[in-house]
N, C-alpha and C positions, 0 to 999 in steps of 0.2 A: 270530329273536331274536338269534342270534350276530352276524349281519350288522349289525343296528341298533347293537349295542354297539361293533363294530369301526370303523364309519364316524366317529363323533365322536372316537375315539382317534387315527385317522389325521389328522384335522384339527388336533388339539392338537399332534401331532408336527410338522406343517408350520409352525405358528405359532411353535413353539419354535425351529425352524431359522431362521426369519426374524428372530427376536429376536437370535440369535447373529450373523447375517450383517450386519445393519445397523451395529452398533458397529464391526465390522472395516472396513467401507467408510469410515465416518466417520473412524476413526483413520488410515487410509491417506491420505485426502484432507487431513486436518489436517497430517500429517507431510510430505506432498508440498509443500503450500503454504508450510510453515515453511522447507523447503529452498529454495524459490523466493525467499522473502524474504531468506534468508541469502546466496544466490548473487547476487541483484541488488545487494547491497551492494558487491560487488567488480567490477561491470560499469560501464565508462565508455563511453557512447555519444557519438561525435563528431558533433555536430549542425552542419550547415552549410546556409545558404540565402541567397538573394539579398536585398539591402536597397538602399534609396536612402540614401546617406550624408547626414548633416545638413549637411556642408560642400560639397555638390555645386555650389552657386552661388558658392563662394569662389574665390580665385585659386590654390588648391592644384592641382597637377597630379595628376589622378586616375589610378589604375591599376586593372586588373581586380580586384585583391584588395580594393580599397576597396568594391566592390559585393557582397562575400561576407562574411557574418557567421557565425562559428563559435565553438562552445564545447562543453565536455564536460558531460554530464548523467548522473547516477546514477538509473536507473529504479525506485528502490525504492518511491516513492509510488504510481506506477501499479500496481506489483505488489501493494501493500497493497489498493488498490481492486479489483484482480482477485480477490484472496483473499476479500474481502468479498462480491463478486458470486457467486463459485463456492460458498462455504461457507455463506453466510448469517451473520446477526449473531452468534449464540452460538458457532458453530464458528470463525468468523473471529477472534473475541475470544480463543478458546483458542489459536489459532495465533500470534497477535500476542504474547500473554502468554508463550507458550513461547519465542518468539524473544527477548523482552526479558529474561526470567529467565535464559535460557542465556547471553546476552551479559553480564549483570551479575554472575552468580555461578559460571558454569561454564567458558565458553570465550570468547576474544576475537574475537567474530564481527561486531562493529560496524566501521564504516568506519575508525576510528582506534584500534581495539583493543577493550578491554572491561574488566570489573571494576567494582566499586562506585564507584571513583574517576571512572568515565566520566560520572557525574552532574555533574561539574564542567566537562565539555566544552561548548563553545558549541552544538554540534549535537545535544546529548542531548534537548533539548526536542522536536525533530522526531520522534525515536523514541518518546518517551513519549506524544506526541500521537496515535500510531497507535491507542491504546486508545479515546479518545472518538471518533475519526474512524470506526472500524469500527462502534462502537455506534450512532452517529447515522445514518451512511450505511446500515448494515444495517437499521435500523428503516424507513427510507424504501423500501428495496428489498424490503419485505415483499410488494409487488406489482411485477412487472417490466414496468411500462409505460414507454413512451419518456420521458414527462415525469419519472417517478420516477427513471429512470436518469440524466437530466440533473441533477436536484436532488441525488441522492446523490453524483454526481461533484463538483459544486460544493461541497456541504457538506463532504464528506470531505477534499478537497484544501485548501480554504480553512482548515478547522479545523487541519490539520497545519501549514500555513504560519504562521497567526496565533499559535498556541501556541508554535511553534518560534521565532518572532521575539521574542515576549514573554520566553520562557525565556532566549534569547540575551542580550537587553538586561539582564536581571537578573544573569546571570553576568558580563557585561561591566562592570556597575556595581560588582559585588563585587570584581572584579579591577582596577577603576579604569582600564578601557580608554577611550581617547579617542573623541570623537564621530565623527571621521573613520574610525576602525576600525569602529565600529558601522554607519555608513552603508555603507561598502564591503562589509562582511560581508553585510548584508541584501540589497544589490544583487546580490551574487554568488550567494547561496543562495535568495533569494525574489524576485528581480527578474523578468526575462523567463522564468525557469524555471517560474513558476506557469502561464504559458500552455501550455508544453509538457507540464507535468504534467496539466493539465486535458484537453488533447487526447488524450494517450496513455491517461489513466485512463478516459475515456469509451469509447474503442475497446476497452480490456480489460474494462470492465464489460459491454459488449455481448457480447463473446466469452464472458465468464464466465457470462452468463445462459444460453447454450445448453449449456455444460458443467454448470451447476447443474440444468437440466432433464433432462439425460442421467443425472446421478446420482440424481435423484428417480425417474426411470423404472426404473433398476436396483433401487433400494431397494423401490419399490412392486411 
């Protein structure tokens, strides 16, 4: 009789321990991904690759440098997609909100500083777009199939760039910036950069899938 009473008690203790363990793992994962997002803000990757210049058939004397295209890219958007893949929709949203709230009200962790006045910056729309991006992409990643990972990558990256461009145009119109400035800004922030964001994001989503499965294994 005593043994029958003790067995269910031991099971209840084990379940209690598991309920304590899971939030700690989640908290650590959210905190780590938030640090990744912050850190990626201050990383500039020097991207270089070979191209065929548009003036190859002109009379201009070409040099080896003419066949190399290079520019700097901040890998924050791929890190956002990585966070979404690792944490899932709800936890990724928590991480992104923590990043945005910290930047607007606590510390200058954005690329050009921080504070509530950052809402008037041209690039702020990209940051705010992280919220719908992880919500939509995270919903697609409810199942980690190859097609879903492609769809999530396309959806997340394009949502960020589209909202970022619209936000920038609104700020530019308010500040009465010229059309040349708007075109040049879009070309610099969302021109060829979209292609690199898509490629890097898909790779990180794929890596994030395995980390996500590892976290699920630890929790379960």
